[in-house]
One Martini backbone bead per residue (centre of mass of N, CA, C, O) as a GRO file, in nm:
protein
  516
    1MET     BB    1  -1.484   0.472   2.292
    2PRO     BB    2  -1.534   0.320   2.015
    3ALA     BB    3  -1.591   0.329   1.709
    4ALA     BB    4  -1.860   0.190   1.558
    5ASN     BB    5  -1.720   0.237   1.278
    6VAL     BB    6  -1.536   0.102   0.981
    7LEU     BB    7  -1.331   0.263   0.720
    8TYR     BB    8  -1.119   0.078   0.507
    9ILE     BB    9  -0.887   0.222   0.281
   10THR     BB   10  -0.752   0.115  -0.037
   11VAL     BB   11  -0.500   0.203  -0.262
   12ASP     BB   12  -0.339   0.130  -0.564
   13GLN     BB   13  -0.035   0.259  -0.628
   14TRP     BB   14   0.005   0.518  -0.423
   15ARG     BB   15   0.172   0.792  -0.387
   16GLY     BB   16   0.262   1.010  -0.131
   17ASP     BB   17   0.314   1.273  -0.328
   18CYS     BB   18   0.003   1.239  -0.469
   19LEU     BB   19  -0.094   1.527  -0.321
   20SER     BB   20  -0.205   1.836  -0.267
   21ALA     BB   21  -0.147   1.834   0.044
   22ALA     BB   22   0.173   1.760  -0.030
   23GLY     BB   23   0.259   1.958  -0.279
   24HIS     BB   24   0.185   1.902  -0.553
   25PRO     BB   25   0.229   2.055  -0.871
   26VAL     BB   26  -0.042   1.897  -1.007
   27VAL     BB   27  -0.205   1.728  -0.827
   28ARG     BB   28  -0.562   1.686  -0.760
   29THR     BB   29  -0.730   1.612  -0.418
   30PRO     BB   30  -1.006   1.709  -0.272
   31ALA     BB   31  -1.109   1.465  -0.104
   32LEU     BB   32  -0.839   1.416   0.055
   33ASP     BB   33  -0.813   1.698   0.165
   34ALA     BB   34  -1.076   1.691   0.331
   35LEU     BB   35  -1.002   1.451   0.499
   36ALA     BB   36  -0.745   1.572   0.627
   37ALA     BB   37  -0.903   1.812   0.764
   38ARG     BB   38  -1.063   1.597   0.960
   39GLY     BB   39  -0.771   1.492   1.027
   40VAL     BB   40  -0.475   1.290   0.981
   41ARG     BB   41  -0.162   1.336   0.831
   42PHE     BB   42   0.091   1.106   0.711
   43ALA     BB   43   0.395   1.209   0.561
   44ASN     BB   44   0.591   0.952   0.680
   45HIS     BB   45   0.481   0.699   0.510
   46TRP     BB   46   0.532   0.325   0.495
   47SER     BB   47   0.587   0.066   0.325
   48VAL     BB   48   0.731  -0.266   0.394
   49THR     BB   49   0.636  -0.369   0.103
   50ALA     BB   50   0.654  -0.571  -0.202
   51PRO     BB   51   0.387  -0.612  -0.345
   52CYS     BB   52   0.058  -0.656  -0.306
   53GLY     BB   53   0.044  -0.911  -0.127
   54PRO     BB   54   0.260  -0.844   0.091
   55SER     BB   55   0.146  -0.561   0.171
   56ARG     BB   56  -0.130  -0.674   0.273
   57ALA     BB   57  -0.023  -0.863   0.483
   58SER     BB   58   0.101  -0.637   0.658
   59LEU     BB   59  -0.149  -0.471   0.699
   60HIS     BB   60  -0.333  -0.717   0.832
   61THR     BB   61  -0.105  -0.835   1.048
   62GLY     BB   62   0.151  -0.639   1.137
   63LEU     BB   63   0.388  -0.762   0.954
   64TYR     BB   64   0.669  -0.838   0.850
   65ALA     BB   65   0.800  -1.016   0.588
   66MET     BB   66   1.000  -1.183   0.777
   67ASN     BB   67   0.737  -1.311   0.921
   68HIS     BB   68   0.509  -1.391   0.710
   69ARG     BB   69   0.637  -1.480   0.412
   70SER     BB   70   0.454  -1.326   0.195
   71ILE     BB   71   0.672  -1.229  -0.075
   72ASN     BB   72   0.448  -1.283  -0.307
   73ASN     BB   73   0.266  -1.328  -0.555
   74GLY     BB   74   0.146  -1.648  -0.436
   75THR     BB   75   0.231  -1.654  -0.153
   76PRO     BB   76   0.151  -1.807   0.111
   77LEU     BB   77  -0.042  -1.764   0.399
   78ASP     BB   78  -0.015  -1.836   0.707
   79ASP     BB   79  -0.276  -1.957   0.906
   80ARG     BB   80  -0.158  -1.877   1.197
   81PHE     BB   81  -0.231  -1.598   1.131
   82THR     BB   82  -0.350  -1.319   1.214
   83ASN     BB   83  -0.600  -1.056   1.174
   84ILE     BB   84  -0.813  -0.798   1.148
   85ALA     BB   85  -1.065  -0.973   1.081
   86ARG     BB   86  -1.041  -1.175   1.315
   87GLU     BB   87  -1.038  -0.969   1.549
   88VAL     BB   88  -1.319  -0.832   1.495
   89ARG     BB   89  -1.493  -1.082   1.486
   90ALA     BB   90  -1.453  -1.157   1.789
   91LEU     BB   91  -1.637  -0.877   1.854
   92GLY     BB   92  -1.890  -0.893   1.621
   93TYR     BB   93  -1.795  -0.837   1.360
   94ASP     BB   94  -1.841  -0.804   0.984
   95PRO     BB   95  -1.594  -0.818   0.785
   96THR     BB   96  -1.606  -0.641   0.471
   97LEU     BB   97  -1.529  -0.699   0.126
   98PHE     BB   98  -1.411  -0.451  -0.122
   99GLY     BB   99  -1.229  -0.635  -0.349
  100TYR     BB  100  -0.889  -0.697  -0.227
  101THR     BB  101  -0.592  -0.906  -0.087
  102ASP     BB  102  -0.402  -1.110  -0.218
  103THR     BB  103  -0.456  -1.425  -0.118
  104SER     BB  104  -0.294  -1.714  -0.045
  105VAL     BB  105  -0.338  -2.019   0.032
  106ASP     BB  106  -0.290  -2.255   0.266
  107PRO     BB  107  -0.218  -2.576   0.157
  108ARG     BB  108  -0.256  -2.718   0.447
  109THR     BB  109  -0.590  -2.650   0.435
  110VAL     BB  110  -0.597  -2.839   0.181
  111SER     BB  111  -0.742  -3.151   0.047
  112ASP     BB  112  -0.798  -3.064  -0.242
  113PRO     BB  113  -0.608  -3.070  -0.541
  114GLN     BB  114  -0.867  -2.911  -0.702
  115ASP     BB  115  -0.872  -2.660  -0.562
  116PRO     BB  116  -0.907  -2.338  -0.681
  117ARG     BB  117  -0.714  -2.191  -0.470
  118LEU     BB  118  -0.444  -2.323  -0.606
  119TRP     BB  119  -0.497  -2.098  -0.869
  120ASP     BB  120  -0.516  -1.845  -0.657
  121TYR     BB  121  -0.376  -1.509  -0.582
  122GLU     BB  122  -0.686  -1.361  -0.533
  123GLY     BB  123  -0.763  -1.407  -0.251
  124VAL     BB  124  -0.918  -1.422   0.058
  125MET     BB  125  -0.882  -1.332   0.360
  126PRO     BB  126  -0.919  -1.461   0.649
  127GLY     BB  127  -1.244  -1.327   0.794
  128PHE     BB  128  -1.377  -1.229   0.543
  129THR     BB  129  -1.640  -1.099   0.386
  130GLU     BB  130  -1.798  -1.120   0.079
  131GLY     BB  131  -1.914  -0.865  -0.092
  132VAL     BB  132  -1.689  -0.769  -0.325
  133VAL     BB  133  -1.497  -0.924  -0.569
  134LEU     BB  134  -1.222  -0.726  -0.695
  135ALA     BB  135  -0.992  -0.789  -0.954
  136THR     BB  136  -0.768  -0.822  -1.210
  137ARG     BB  137  -0.907  -1.146  -1.237
  138LYS     BB  138  -1.204  -1.030  -1.105
  139MET     BB  139  -1.470  -0.900  -1.312
  140ALA     BB  140  -1.764  -1.013  -1.299
  141PRO     BB  141  -1.931  -0.805  -1.132
  142TRP     BB  142  -1.887  -0.579  -1.330
  143HIS     BB  143  -2.003  -0.713  -1.586
  144ALA     BB  144  -2.289  -0.747  -1.471
  145TRP     BB  145  -2.341  -0.442  -1.426
  146LEU     BB  146  -2.310  -0.354  -1.714
  147VAL     BB  147  -2.538  -0.525  -1.832
  148ALA     BB  148  -2.762  -0.410  -1.641
  149ASN     BB  149  -2.685  -0.112  -1.789
  150GLY     BB  150  -2.646  -0.171  -2.112
  151VAL     BB  151  -2.352  -0.270  -2.146
  152GLU     BB  152  -2.112  -0.361  -2.354
  153VAL     BB  153  -1.925  -0.659  -2.343
  154PRO     BB  154  -1.647  -0.808  -2.402
  155SER     BB  155  -1.543  -1.131  -2.460
  156ASN     BB  156  -1.266  -1.018  -2.383
  157PRO     BB  157  -1.128  -0.915  -2.089
  158ALA     BB  158  -0.876  -0.763  -2.202
  159ASP     BB  159  -1.061  -0.536  -2.351
  160LEU     BB  160  -1.149  -0.349  -2.111
  161PHE     BB  161  -0.861  -0.171  -2.139
  162GLU     BB  162  -0.913  -0.054  -2.395
  163ALA     BB  163  -0.933   0.162  -2.627
  164ILE     BB  164  -1.095   0.369  -2.822
  165PRO     BB  165  -1.157   0.327  -3.128
  166GLY     BB  166  -1.049   0.592  -3.313
  167TYR     BB  167  -0.968   0.818  -3.137
  168PRO     BB  168  -0.950   1.140  -3.140
  169GLY     BB  169  -0.596   1.207  -3.142
  170ALA     BB  170  -0.429   0.942  -3.088
  171ASP     BB  171  -0.200   0.978  -3.309
  172ASP     BB  172  -0.085   1.246  -3.136
  173HIS     BB  173  -0.021   1.035  -2.910
  174ALA     BB  174   0.040   0.846  -2.666
  175PRO     BB  175  -0.093   0.539  -2.595
  176SER     BB  176  -0.217   0.629  -2.296
  177TRP     BB  177  -0.425   0.854  -2.373
  178ALA     BB  178  -0.650   0.702  -2.458
  179PRO     BB  179  -0.946   0.612  -2.371
  180SER     BB  180  -1.156   0.419  -2.231
  181ARG     BB  181  -1.451   0.243  -2.325
  182PHE     BB  182  -1.546   0.358  -2.042
  183PRO     BB  183  -1.713   0.555  -1.866
  184ALA     BB  184  -1.685   0.681  -1.550
  185GLU     BB  185  -1.972   0.552  -1.456
  186PHE     BB  186  -1.839   0.241  -1.558
  187THR     BB  187  -1.625   0.172  -1.384
  188GLU     BB  188  -1.473  -0.011  -1.140
  189THR     BB  189  -1.474   0.226  -0.942
  190ALA     BB  190  -1.776   0.295  -0.956
  191PHE     BB  191  -1.881   0.017  -0.880
  192LEU     BB  192  -1.755  -0.009  -0.596
  193THR     BB  193  -1.895   0.235  -0.478
  194GLU     BB  194  -2.184   0.138  -0.529
  195ALA     BB  195  -2.159  -0.116  -0.351
  196VAL     BB  196  -2.110   0.024  -0.083
  197ILE     BB  197  -2.356   0.206  -0.068
  198GLY     BB  198  -2.566  -0.021  -0.086
  199TRP     BB  199  -2.472  -0.168   0.173
  200LEU     BB  200  -2.524   0.065   0.370
  201ASP     BB  201  -2.834   0.091   0.307
  202ARG     BB  202  -2.894  -0.224   0.401
  203ARG     BB  203  -2.830  -0.171   0.683
  204PRO     BB  204  -2.869  -0.168   0.998
  205ASP     BB  205  -2.876   0.095   1.218
  206ASP     BB  206  -2.760  -0.078   1.496
  207ALA     BB  207  -2.509  -0.190   1.334
  208PRO     BB  208  -2.195  -0.239   1.342
  209TRP     BB  209  -1.916  -0.174   1.114
  210PHE     BB  210  -1.680  -0.339   0.869
  211ALA     BB  211  -1.500  -0.186   0.595
  212HIS     BB  212  -1.318  -0.304   0.314
  213VAL     BB  213  -1.180  -0.084   0.070
  214SER     BB  214  -1.034  -0.193  -0.254
  215TYR     BB  215  -0.872  -0.023  -0.484
  216ILE     BB  216  -0.717  -0.064  -0.793
  217ARG     BB  217  -0.664   0.214  -0.826
  218PRO     BB  218  -0.373   0.308  -1.020
  219HIS     BB  219  -0.345   0.050  -1.152
  220PRO     BB  220  -0.274  -0.140  -1.381
  221PRO     BB  221  -0.370  -0.028  -1.657
  222TYR     BB  222  -0.271   0.271  -1.820
  223ARG     BB  223  -0.604   0.398  -1.808
  224ALA     BB  224  -0.842   0.649  -1.878
  225PRO     BB  225  -1.119   0.802  -1.877
  226GLU     BB  226  -1.312   1.016  -1.998
  227GLY     BB  227  -1.177   1.330  -1.868
  228TYR     BB  228  -0.898   1.189  -1.751
  229HIS     BB  229  -0.692   1.140  -1.987
  230ASP     BB  230  -0.658   1.488  -2.005
  231ARG     BB  231  -0.619   1.630  -1.726
  232TYR     BB  232  -0.309   1.595  -1.782
  233HIS     BB  233  -0.019   1.723  -1.888
  234PRO     BB  234   0.284   1.584  -1.976
  235ASP     BB  235   0.454   1.863  -1.927
  236GLU     BB  236   0.396   1.835  -1.651
  237GLY     BB  237   0.603   1.848  -1.402
  238ASP     BB  238   0.866   1.703  -1.296
  239PRO     BB  239   1.143   1.570  -1.326
  240PHE     BB  240   1.288   1.295  -1.329
  241ARG     BB  241   1.431   1.056  -1.105
  242ARG     BB  242   1.727   1.062  -1.277
  243LEU     BB  243   1.940   0.976  -1.496
  244PRO     BB  244   1.988   1.052  -1.816
  245ASP     BB  245   2.154   0.789  -1.817
  246ARG     BB  246   2.038   0.484  -1.827
  247ALA     BB  247   2.279   0.296  -1.826
  248ALA     BB  248   2.422   0.422  -1.576
  249GLU     BB  249   2.199   0.355  -1.371
  250ILE     BB  250   2.149   0.040  -1.420
  251ALA     BB  251   2.467  -0.022  -1.357
  252SER     BB  252   2.476  -0.005  -1.039
  253HIS     BB  253   2.302  -0.281  -1.056
  254PRO     BB  254   2.169  -0.586  -1.141
  255ILE     BB  255   1.885  -0.532  -1.027
  256HIS     BB  256   1.830  -0.275  -1.188
  257ALA     BB  257   1.846  -0.413  -1.461
  258LEU     BB  258   1.624  -0.620  -1.408
  259GLY     BB  259   1.398  -0.411  -1.354
  260ALA     BB  260   1.419  -0.283  -1.641
  261ASP     BB  261   1.328  -0.544  -1.788
  262LEU     BB  262   1.046  -0.583  -1.628
  263ALA     BB  263   0.991  -0.240  -1.535
  264GLY     BB  264   1.018  -0.049  -1.763
  265CYS     BB  265   1.018   0.248  -1.902
  266PRO     BB  266   0.984   0.453  -2.133
  267LEU     BB  267   1.229   0.595  -2.340
  268ASP     BB  268   1.041   0.799  -2.418
  269GLU     BB  269   0.964   1.097  -2.284
  270ALA     BB  270   0.671   1.143  -2.383
  271GLU     BB  271   0.564   0.867  -2.299
  272ALA     BB  272   0.637   0.882  -1.997
  273ARG     BB  273   0.465   1.137  -1.940
  274GLN     BB  274   0.194   1.016  -2.019
  275LEU     BB  275   0.187   0.792  -1.819
  276ARG     BB  276   0.184   0.980  -1.577
  277ALA     BB  277  -0.072   1.137  -1.651
  278THR     BB  278  -0.259   0.889  -1.640
  279TYR     BB  279  -0.211   0.819  -1.351
  280TRP     BB  280  -0.331   1.086  -1.250
  281GLY     BB  281  -0.611   1.040  -1.372
  282ASN     BB  282  -0.682   0.796  -1.194
  283MET     BB  283  -0.669   0.958  -0.931
  284ALA     BB  284  -0.902   1.149  -0.993
  285GLU     BB  285  -1.115   0.930  -1.012
  286VAL     BB  286  -1.093   0.824  -0.729
  287ASP     BB  287  -1.145   1.088  -0.580
  288ASP     BB  288  -1.437   1.119  -0.686
  289GLN     BB  289  -1.545   0.854  -0.557
  290LEU     BB  290  -1.472   0.930  -0.268
  291ALA     BB  291  -1.664   1.172  -0.256
  292ARG     BB  292  -1.920   1.001  -0.274
  293LEU     BB  293  -1.874   0.837  -0.015
  294PHE     BB  294  -1.848   1.070   0.183
  295ALA     BB  295  -2.120   1.202   0.122
  296HIS     BB  296  -2.286   0.960   0.224
  297LEU     BB  297  -2.197   0.974   0.514
  298ASP     BB  298  -2.306   1.260   0.564
  299ALA     BB  299  -2.612   1.217   0.467
  300THR     BB  300  -2.650   0.965   0.694
  301GLY     BB  301  -2.453   1.013   0.958
  302LEU     BB  302  -2.200   0.818   0.959
  303ALA     BB  303  -1.958   1.015   1.018
  304ASP     BB  304  -2.010   1.045   1.334
  305ASP     BB  305  -1.929   0.703   1.373
  306THR     BB  306  -1.664   0.688   1.167
  307LEU     BB  307  -1.387   0.536   1.097
  308VAL     BB  308  -1.119   0.665   0.887
  309VAL     BB  309  -0.902   0.482   0.661
  310LEU     BB  310  -0.625   0.588   0.442
  311THR     BB  311  -0.440   0.394   0.197
  312ALA     BB  312  -0.156   0.215   0.064
  313ASP     BB  313   0.027  -0.053  -0.035
  314HIS     BB  314   0.187   0.122  -0.260
  315GLY     BB  315   0.367   0.238  -0.516
  316ASP     BB  316   0.530   0.421  -0.793
  317GLN     BB  317   0.773   0.499  -1.014
  318MET     BB  318   0.689   0.654  -1.277
  319GLY     BB  319   1.006   0.679  -1.422
  320ASP     BB  320   1.174   0.652  -1.199
  321HIS     BB  321   1.473   0.505  -1.256
  322TRP     BB  322   1.346   0.368  -1.522
  323LEU     BB  323   1.056   0.299  -1.385
  324VAL     BB  324   0.789   0.081  -1.293
  325GLU     BB  325   0.608   0.031  -1.041
  326LYS     BB  326   0.715  -0.219  -0.778
  327LEU     BB  327   1.051  -0.191  -0.631
  328GLY     BB  328   1.313  -0.240  -0.434
  329TRP     BB  329   1.479   0.079  -0.290
  330TRP     BB  330   1.261   0.288  -0.360
  331ASP     BB  331   1.063   0.539  -0.251
  332GLU     BB  332   0.824   0.528  -0.462
  333SER     BB  333   0.735   0.228  -0.364
  334TYR     BB  334   0.687   0.318  -0.024
  335HIS     BB  335   0.559   0.589  -0.035
  336VAL     BB  336   0.258   0.668   0.141
  337PRO     BB  337  -0.053   0.723   0.228
  338LEU     BB  338  -0.212   0.873   0.535
  339ILE     BB  339  -0.550   0.880   0.669
  340VAL     BB  340  -0.712   0.988   0.981
  341VAL     BB  341  -1.054   0.961   1.108
  342ASP     BB  342  -1.179   1.080   1.409
  343PRO     BB  343  -1.507   1.154   1.531
  344ARG     BB  344  -1.425   1.225   1.803
  345PRO     BB  345  -1.376   1.477   2.035
  346GLU     BB  346  -1.077   1.396   2.119
  347ALA     BB  347  -0.977   1.475   1.802
  348ASP     BB  348  -1.012   1.787   1.751
  349ALA     BB  349  -0.710   1.898   1.807
  350THR     BB  350  -0.599   1.727   1.525
  351ARG     BB  351  -0.731   1.865   1.303
  352GLY     BB  352  -0.525   1.908   1.017
  353THR     BB  353  -0.282   1.758   1.076
  354VAL     BB  354   0.080   1.686   1.056
  355VAL     BB  355   0.281   1.398   1.040
  356ASP     BB  356   0.650   1.336   1.057
  357HIS     BB  357   0.665   1.078   1.160
  358VAL     BB  358   0.750   0.758   1.147
  359THR     BB  359   0.548   0.539   0.950
  360GLU     BB  360   0.376   0.222   0.913
  361SER     BB  361   0.182  -0.035   0.783
  362VAL     BB  362   0.190  -0.205   1.060
  363ASP     BB  363   0.014   0.017   1.226
  364LEU     BB  364  -0.284  -0.046   1.148
  365MET     BB  365  -0.367  -0.289   1.304
  366PRO     BB  366  -0.322  -0.184   1.604
  367THR     BB  367  -0.509   0.063   1.564
  368LEU     BB  368  -0.772  -0.095   1.510
  369CYS     BB  369  -0.772  -0.260   1.767
  370THR     BB  370  -0.792  -0.021   1.963
  371TRP     BB  371  -1.065   0.087   1.864
  372VAL     BB  372  -1.232  -0.198   1.911
  373GLY     BB  373  -1.096  -0.342   2.177
  374ALA     BB  374  -0.845  -0.507   2.093
  375GLU     BB  375  -0.596  -0.709   2.140
  376ILE     BB  376  -0.272  -0.697   2.071
  377PRO     BB  377  -0.079  -0.899   1.923
  378ILE     BB  378   0.233  -1.006   2.010
  379ALA     BB  379   0.350  -1.031   1.699
  380VAL     BB  380   0.333  -0.744   1.638
  381ASP     BB  381   0.523  -0.480   1.482
  382GLY     BB  382   0.346  -0.254   1.533
  383ARG     BB  383   0.204   0.067   1.615
  384GLU     BB  384  -0.004   0.264   1.757
  385LEU     BB  385  -0.152   0.598   1.654
  386GLN     BB  386  -0.289   0.751   1.893
  387PRO     BB  387  -0.066   0.960   1.986
  388PHE     BB  388  -0.137   1.140   1.711
  389LEU     BB  389  -0.469   1.192   1.782
  390HIS     BB  390  -0.441   1.232   2.104
  391PRO     BB  391  -0.440   1.427   2.371
  392THR     BB  392  -0.243   1.334   2.682
  393ALA     BB  393  -0.115   1.558   2.795
  394PRO     BB  394  -0.151   1.796   3.040
  395ASP     BB  395  -0.114   2.042   2.807
  396GLY     BB  396  -0.256   1.903   2.536
  397GLU     BB  397  -0.038   1.738   2.413
  398LEU     BB  398   0.133   1.525   2.251
  399ALA     BB  399   0.236   1.179   2.354
  400VAL     BB  400   0.506   1.086   2.223
  401PRO     BB  401   0.709   0.846   2.218
  402ASP     BB  402   1.049   0.841   2.271
  403ASP     BB  403   1.076   0.545   2.105
  404TRP     BB  404   1.021   0.632   1.837
  405ARG     BB  405   1.071   0.599   1.527
  406THR     BB  406   1.333   0.728   1.279
  407GLU     BB  407   1.303   0.477   1.079
  408ALA     BB  408   1.265   0.313   0.785
  409HIS     BB  409   1.136  -0.017   0.677
  410PHE     BB  410   1.217  -0.227   0.388
  411GLN     BB  411   1.107  -0.513   0.185
  412TRP     BB  412   1.248  -0.727  -0.088
  413ASP     BB  413   1.124  -1.020  -0.249
  414PHE     BB  414   1.249  -1.179  -0.570
  415ARG     BB  415   1.176  -1.450  -0.585
  416ASP     BB  416   1.137  -1.729  -0.839
  417PRO     BB  417   1.012  -2.055  -0.860
  418VAL     BB  418   0.944  -2.046  -1.181
  419GLN     BB  419   1.176  -1.862  -1.355
  420HIS     BB  420   1.457  -1.768  -1.226
  421LEU     BB  421   1.573  -1.484  -1.305
  422ALA     BB  422   1.775  -1.393  -1.087
  423GLU     BB  423   1.946  -1.643  -1.096
  424ASP     BB  424   2.017  -1.634  -1.405
  425ILE     BB  425   2.109  -1.331  -1.432
  426ALA     BB  426   2.252  -1.260  -1.132
  427GLY     BB  427   2.355  -1.524  -0.969
  428LEU     BB  428   2.140  -1.619  -0.763
  429THR     BB  429   1.998  -1.740  -0.510
  430MET     BB  430   1.696  -1.762  -0.378
  431GLU     BB  431   1.792  -1.666  -0.080
  432GLN     BB  432   1.926  -1.389  -0.210
  433CYS     BB  433   1.637  -1.262  -0.300
  434THR     BB  434   1.697  -0.994  -0.100
  435VAL     BB  435   1.580  -0.682   0.071
  436ASP     BB  436   1.717  -0.436   0.287
  437VAL     BB  437   1.590  -0.122   0.437
  438LEU     BB  438   1.733   0.185   0.555
  439ARG     BB  439   1.542   0.491   0.620
  440ALA     BB  440   1.653   0.789   0.670
  441ALA     BB  441   1.668   1.131   0.665
  442ASP     BB  442   1.994   1.129   0.523
  443HIS     BB  443   1.974   0.808   0.450
  444LYS     BB  444   2.063   0.495   0.271
  445TYR     BB  445   2.041   0.143   0.339
  446VAL     BB  446   2.142  -0.151   0.145
  447HIS     BB  447   2.061  -0.506   0.175
  448LEU     BB  448   2.166  -0.807   0.042
  449GLY     BB  449   2.166  -1.156   0.043
  450ASN     BB  450   2.481  -1.155  -0.090
  451GLY     BB  451   2.614  -0.877   0.056
  452ASP     BB  452   2.531  -0.650  -0.080
  453ALA     BB  453   2.558  -0.286  -0.112
  454LEU     BB  454   2.407   0.040  -0.037
  455PHE     BB  455   2.459   0.412  -0.054
  456PHE     BB  456   2.275   0.715   0.040
  457ASP     BB  457   2.315   1.070   0.015
  458PHE     BB  458   2.091   1.331   0.049
  459ALA     BB  459   2.254   1.595   0.054
  460ASP     BB  460   2.387   1.529  -0.254
  461ASP     BB  461   2.134   1.293  -0.318
  462PRO     BB  462   1.800   1.312  -0.335
  463ASP     BB  463   1.754   1.098  -0.584
  464GLN     BB  464   1.921   0.838  -0.560
  465VAL     BB  465   2.193   0.782  -0.791
  466VAL     BB  466   2.443   0.753  -0.582
  467ASP     BB  467   2.666   0.520  -0.498
  468ARG     BB  468   2.863   0.505  -0.164
  469ILE     BB  469   2.982   0.232  -0.060
  470ASP     BB  470   3.303   0.301  -0.156
  471ASP     BB  471   3.320   0.552   0.026
  472PRO     BB  472   3.532   0.649   0.272
  473ALA     BB  473   3.353   0.890   0.387
  474CYS     BB  474   3.108   0.661   0.460
  475ALA     BB  475   3.204   0.425   0.645
  476ASP     BB  476   3.082   0.492   0.924
  477ARG     BB  477   2.783   0.512   0.841
  478ILE     BB  478   2.758   0.233   0.723
  479SER     BB  479   2.822   0.079   0.983
  480GLU     BB  480   2.588   0.197   1.151
  481ALA     BB  481   2.358   0.101   0.965
  482ARG     BB  482   2.414  -0.200   0.976
  483SER     BB  483   2.373  -0.219   1.283
  484ARG     BB  484   2.075  -0.118   1.287
  485LEU     BB  485   1.958  -0.333   1.109
  486LEU     BB  486   2.029  -0.575   1.281
  487SER     BB  487   1.876  -0.481   1.535
  488TRP     BB  488   1.596  -0.468   1.406
  489ARG     BB  489   1.577  -0.767   1.335
  490MET     BB  490   1.613  -0.880   1.625
  491ARG     BB  491   1.361  -0.738   1.752
  492HIS     BB  492   1.154  -0.866   1.500
  493MET     BB  493   1.133  -1.134   1.561
  494ASP     BB  494   0.951  -1.380   1.605
  495ARG     BB  495   0.691  -1.350   1.898
  496THR     BB  496   0.445  -1.534   1.954
  497LEU     BB  497   0.606  -1.690   2.223
  498THR     BB  498   0.848  -1.510   2.346
  499GLY     BB  499   0.634  -1.362   2.567
  500THR     BB  500   0.626  -1.657   2.688
  501ARG     BB  501   0.579  -1.827   3.014
  502VAL     BB  502   0.639  -2.107   3.217
  503THR     BB  503   0.555  -2.131   3.565
  504ARG     BB  504   0.538  -2.260   3.883
  505ARG     BB  505   0.394  -2.009   4.026
  506ARG     BB  506   0.228  -1.852   3.767
  507GLY     BB  507   0.247  -1.992   3.512
  508LEU     BB  508   0.116  -1.833   3.259
  509VAL     BB  509   0.314  -1.583   3.094
  510VAL     BB  510   0.224  -1.263   2.938
  511ARG     BB  511   0.421  -1.026   2.735
  512ARG     BB  512   0.380  -0.704   2.588
  513ASP     BB  513   0.601  -0.500   2.418
  514PRO     BB  514   0.556  -0.167   2.310
  515ARG     BB  515   0.878  -0.139   2.235
  516ARG     BB  516   0.934  -0.164   1.880
   0.00000   0.00000   0.00000
């Protein structure tokens, strides 16, 4: 029997190593630690693309970016693709969104040239009911809630994330230290949590539900509310993963230099460390709000029959490689958390376990389909994660498929049809502005659309700062990695109808090969 309810949570821009359960030397995440103890934590989990819009398209369609082609914020998602909301709706659920999916409408489905959706890249993915839409440029519901609670809202929305003016001690710290003007109980994170809890309380007791809760934080702007703004000291934490010489590192490739221009971290060490500490403070705030939500599930008995999935759309460089935000071929932008809690007794044997097999964000859509009893669409690139959650072997052990992937793959498409920055600065055509990454346990191979490549050997270079693509000693490994990357792309080309054939004897035949 599938779990009656589904709580599908995404946090924005959360790195996979920033969990105390993952052994982070500074960050403390008690709510996520408790969640992991009740379920399974996937320690080797990867987003397959960035930034927000493309990564969420992959999460909800189960497709790699090379197949759904919504490759940037604002790139329309082809309406022909199904998604998890459409699949569960077909089974009688009313999938309800709290937060955002960053989906641009397919313009071919719009007849009115003045339709406001044509100016909005923070739209809602088809299939979802709008519970509360809250995005970086859609803060009106939060504003209204603040006003209703007697909180003065600035006339300029951009001022919402400004620091408290004249905050004591601000002059003695880096700019991101001073707290936001709203206390923690009135932040957009608290508002979204309150909205979900209220919605749960208003639901009929006998109706199964599917809620997608998409938190904005710890997404920029990097500023935390009072009490979280100084939760972590900037001197805490490991050194940044980068060469001490910024010029030497960003000179490794023109795209690295371009990334440093567009999303470079502060050059001052103290300022960069404070930015990272503020980012950690935002994580602490989200963790505390998640504790409220999980406590409500426990108090109302909903936890007993609710599947909980928590992940992130992508990570954040947060100073590593002299960058912030999410881009390129760096692990920090793609390694993300994943925790799955199945409330049913058949999952008891795996509670509190950690999975080290390589899993990817495209695996979430087929996993959720399997839980609700929906057939996994033939085009989906991911694989269901149930083998890691339920012992199925005769001896009670997990029966992980022998052909499970051993390498992660992520793609970054940085074409910009508006500003043409990569074309103008790096001399690339728009179609060359793409990166494919094969990330193995001991090396990484990066292939760019213009034929450039990079290779990193983790044995001697765990921080991945030395490109060895021209090292003769690595030639054989580079050739093998290039071949594996090509084979991966060939296996995962769009197969919406390729597994279908019309025959004279059997008529229409459809076969979905689970070995992807």
